[in-house]
C-alpha positions as a Markdown table, in Angstrom:
| # | Residue | x | y | z |
|---|---|---|---|---|
| 1 | Met | -7.8 | 28.2 | 3.6 |
| 2 | Val | -9.0 | 25.5 | 6.4 |
| 3 | Gln | -7.2 | 26.0 | 9.5 |
| 4 | Leu | -7.6 | 22.4 | 11.9 |
| 5 | Val | -5.5 | 22.2 | 15.1 |
| 6 | Ile | -4.6 | 18.7 | 15.5 |
| 7 | Ala | -2.6 | 17.8 | 18.9 |
| 8 | Glu | -2.8 | 14.9 | 21.2 |
| 9 | Lys | -4.5 | 16.5 | 24.2 |
| 10 | Pro | -6.9 | 19.3 | 24.0 |
| 11 | Ser | -4.3 | 21.4 | 25.9 |
| 12 | Val | -1.8 | 21.8 | 23.3 |
| 13 | Ala | -4.6 | 22.0 | 20.7 |
| 14 | Arg | -5.4 | 25.0 | 22.4 |
| 15 | Asp | -2.1 | 26.5 | 22.9 |
| 16 | Leu | -1.6 | 25.8 | 18.9 |
| 17 | Ala | -4.8 | 27.3 | 18.1 |
| 18 | Arg | -3.6 | 30.5 | 20.1 |
| 19 | Val | -0.2 | 30.5 | 18.4 |
| 20 | Leu | -2.0 | 30.4 | 15.1 |
| 21 | Ala | -4.4 | 33.2 | 16.1 |
| 22 | Val | -7.6 | 30.8 | 16.3 |
| 23 | Arg | -10.0 | 31.8 | 18.9 |
| 24 | Thr | -12.0 | 29.2 | 21.1 |
| 25 | Ser | -15.8 | 30.4 | 21.2 |
| 26 | Gly | -16.1 | 29.6 | 24.6 |
| 27 | Asn | -18.5 | 26.7 | 24.5 |
| 28 | Gly | -16.1 | 24.0 | 23.4 |
| 29 | Cys | -15.8 | 24.5 | 19.6 |
| 30 | Phe | -12.8 | 26.1 | 17.7 |
| 31 | Glu | -13.1 | 29.2 | 15.2 |
| 32 | Gly | -11.0 | 30.5 | 12.9 |
| 33 | Glu | -10.8 | 30.8 | 9.3 |
| 34 | Gly | -11.7 | 27.4 | 8.4 |
| 35 | Gln | -15.1 | 27.4 | 9.5 |
| 36 | Gly | -18.0 | 26.7 | 7.2 |
| 37 | His | -16.2 | 24.2 | 4.8 |
| 38 | His | -16.9 | 20.7 | 4.3 |
| 39 | Leu | -15.7 | 17.4 | 4.8 |
| 40 | Val | -16.3 | 14.2 | 2.8 |
| 41 | His | -17.5 | 11.2 | 4.9 |
| 42 | Arg | -17.2 | 7.5 | 3.4 |
| 43 | Pro | -19.3 | 5.2 | 4.8 |
| 44 | Leu | -19.7 | 1.5 | 3.8 |
| 45 | Gly | -23.5 | 0.4 | 2.5 |
| 46 | Ala | -25.3 | -2.6 | 4.0 |
| 47 | Asp | -23.6 | -4.4 | 1.3 |
| 48 | Gly | -20.2 | -3.0 | 2.0 |
| 49 | Ala | -19.8 | -1.0 | -0.8 |
| 50 | Pro | -18.2 | 2.2 | -0.3 |
| 51 | Gln | -20.3 | 5.4 | -0.6 |
| 52 | Ala | -19.3 | 9.1 | -0.2 |
| 53 | Val | -21.4 | 12.2 | 1.2 |
| 54 | Val | -20.3 | 15.9 | 2.0 |
| 55 | Val | -21.5 | 17.8 | 4.9 |
| 56 | Gly | -20.8 | 20.9 | 6.9 |
| 57 | Phe | -19.1 | 20.1 | 10.1 |
| 58 | Ala | -17.5 | 21.4 | 13.3 |
| 59 | Ile | -14.8 | 20.6 | 15.5 |
| 60 | Ser | -14.7 | 20.5 | 19.0 |
| 61 | Asp | -11.9 | 21.6 | 21.5 |
| 62 | Lys | -11.5 | 17.8 | 21.8 |
| 63 | Leu | -11.1 | 17.0 | 18.5 |
| 64 | Glu | -14.4 | 15.3 | 18.0 |
| 65 | Thr | -15.9 | 16.2 | 14.5 |
| 66 | Val | -19.9 | 17.0 | 14.7 |
| 67 | Phe | -22.3 | 17.2 | 11.7 |
| 68 | Asp | -26.3 | 16.9 | 11.4 |
| 69 | Ile | -28.2 | 14.6 | 9.4 |
| 70 | Leu | -31.6 | 13.1 | 9.4 |
| 71 | Ala | -32.3 | 9.9 | 10.6 |
| 72 | Ser | -34.1 | 8.8 | 6.9 |
| 73 | Thr | -30.7 | 9.1 | 5.2 |
| 74 | Arg | -28.4 | 6.2 | 4.2 |
| 75 | Lys | -25.3 | 7.5 | 5.7 |
| 76 | His | -27.4 | 7.8 | 8.9 |
| 77 | Gln | -28.6 | 3.8 | 8.6 |
| 78 | Asn | -24.8 | 3.2 | 7.8 |
| 79 | Leu | -23.3 | 4.7 | 10.5 |
| 80 | Lys | -26.1 | 3.3 | 13.0 |
| 81 | Arg | -25.0 | -0.3 | 11.8 |
| 82 | Asp | -21.3 | 0.2 | 11.6 |
| 83 | Pro | -20.0 | 3.3 | 13.3 |
| 84 | Arg | -16.4 | 3.1 | 12.0 |
| 85 | Ala | -16.0 | 6.5 | 9.9 |
| 86 | Ser | -13.3 | 7.8 | 7.8 |
| 87 | Leu | -13.3 | 11.7 | 7.0 |
| 88 | Val | -11.2 | 13.9 | 4.7 |
| 89 | Ile | -11.2 | 17.6 | 5.3 |
| 90 | Gly | -9.2 | 20.3 | 3.2 |
| 91 | Trp | -7.7 | 20.3 | -0.2 |
| 92 | Asp | -7.7 | 24.1 | -0.1 |
| 93 | Asp | -3.8 | 25.0 | 0.1 |
| 94 | Glu | -2.9 | 21.4 | -0.4 |
| 95 | Leu | -3.6 | 20.8 | 2.8 |
| 96 | Thr | -5.7 | 17.9 | 4.0 |
| 97 | Phe | -6.7 | 15.8 | 7.2 |
| 98 | Gln | -7.7 | 12.4 | 6.8 |
| 99 | Ile | -9.4 | 11.2 | 9.9 |
| 100 | Glu | -10.9 | 7.8 | 11.2 |
| 101 | Gly | -12.6 | 7.5 | 14.0 |
| 102 | Lys | -15.8 | 5.8 | 15.7 |
| 103 | Ala | -19.0 | 7.8 | 15.3 |
| 104 | Asp | -21.8 | 8.2 | 17.6 |
| 105 | Phe | -25.4 | 9.8 | 18.0 |
| 106 | Pro | -25.0 | 11.6 | 21.6 |
| 107 | Thr | -27.6 | 12.2 | 23.8 |
| 108 | Gly | -28.6 | 14.7 | 26.7 |
| 109 | Glu | -25.6 | 16.7 | 27.9 |
| 110 | Glu | -23.0 | 15.8 | 25.4 |
| 111 | Leu | -25.5 | 16.3 | 22.5 |
| 112 | Arg | -26.3 | 19.9 | 23.8 |
| 113 | Arg | -22.2 | 20.5 | 23.8 |
| 114 | Met | -21.8 | 18.9 | 20.5 |
| 115 | Gln | -24.8 | 21.2 | 19.2 |
| 116 | Ala | -23.4 | 24.5 | 20.9 |
| 117 | Cys | -20.1 | 23.6 | 18.9 |
| 118 | Tyr | -22.0 | 23.0 | 15.6 |
| 119 | Phe | -24.4 | 25.6 | 15.7 |
| 120 | Thr | -21.1 | 28.0 | 16.5 |
| 121 | Val | -20.3 | 27.2 | 12.7 |
| 122 | Tyr | -23.6 | 26.6 | 11.3 |
| 123 | Pro | -26.1 | 29.1 | 13.1 |
| 124 | Asp | -29.0 | 28.1 | 10.8 |
| 125 | Gly | -28.5 | 24.5 | 12.4 |
| 126 | Arg | -30.7 | 25.7 | 15.0 |
| 127 | Asp | -33.8 | 26.2 | 12.5 |
| 128 | Arg | -33.4 | 22.7 | 11.2 |
| 129 | Leu | -33.7 | 21.1 | 14.8 |
| 130 | Ser | -37.7 | 21.4 | 13.8 |
| 131 | Trp | -37.3 | 18.9 | 10.8 |
| 132 | Ala | -38.4 | 15.3 | 11.6 |
| 133 | Gly | -35.7 | 13.1 | 12.1 |
| 134 | Ile | -32.9 | 15.8 | 12.5 |
| 135 | Thr | -29.9 | 14.2 | 14.5 |
| 136 | His | -26.3 | 14.9 | 15.3 |
| 137 | Val | -23.4 | 12.6 | 14.7 |
| 138 | Arg | -20.1 | 12.9 | 16.6 |
| 139 | Val | -16.9 | 11.3 | 15.4 |
| 140 | Arg | -14.3 | 10.9 | 18.0 |
| 141 | Pro | -11.3 | 10.3 | 16.3 |
| 142 | Thr | -8.8 | 7.2 | 16.7 |
| 143 | Trp | -6.0 | 8.3 | 14.1 |
| 144 | Ile | -5.5 | 11.7 | 12.1 |
| 145 | Arg | -2.9 | 12.6 | 9.7 |
| 146 | Met | -2.3 | 15.8 | 8.3 |
| 147 | Ser | -0.8 | 16.2 | 4.5 |
| 148 | Asp | 0.9 | 19.6 | 4.0 |
| 149 | Phe | 1.9 | 19.8 | 0.1 |
| 150 | Lys | 3.2 | 23.2 | -0.2 |
| 151 | Gln | 6.5 | 22.3 | 1.5 |
| 152 | Asn | 9.0 | 20.4 | 0.0 |
| 153 | Pro | 9.3 | 17.8 | 0.8 |
| 154 | Pro | 5.9 | 17.5 | 1.8 |
| 155 | Arg | 5.0 | 17.6 | 5.6 |
| 156 | Ile | 3.0 | 14.4 | 6.7 |
| 157 | Ala | 2.2 | 14.0 | 10.5 |
| 158 | Glu | 0.1 | 11.3 | 11.9 |
| 159 | Val | -1.4 | 11.3 | 15.4 |
| 160 | Ala | -3.4 | 8.9 | 17.3 |
| 161 | Pro | -5.4 | 10.9 | 20.0 |
| 162 | Gln | -5.7 | 9.3 | 23.2 |
| 163 | Thr | -9.2 | 8.0 | 23.9 |
């Protein structure tokens, strides 16, 4: 089952994670039973046509999503051209998270922070650092919807994270 803690403030997310028995790794990344799952990212091509890709991801304690990609891929080119991102996480146990946000390619200390979070979930990501053109994408959420269809009626909650 995927567990993603969504809250308006990182401090609230940490409190919820504690109640749900999801622990923090100490490097700004949540760890729990949902780690190692994938998300679907829906970028738009240069011609405006929709495209979809599946990537492994991690979630930071600031609710940022991070994944690695190669600079030669169309998802990298699309995000460089248009940083708007639309992500779907979940579908296990009728629980999904839809996330809209802005993607960027962090550098310096921010890149190291995002990599530490990603490597917590994907330790083999360190090996990919030797690949030509490997980079990490961070998506900062502007809107999040959680849908839990196990309940009747379904529970649907929306959050507009503070920027």
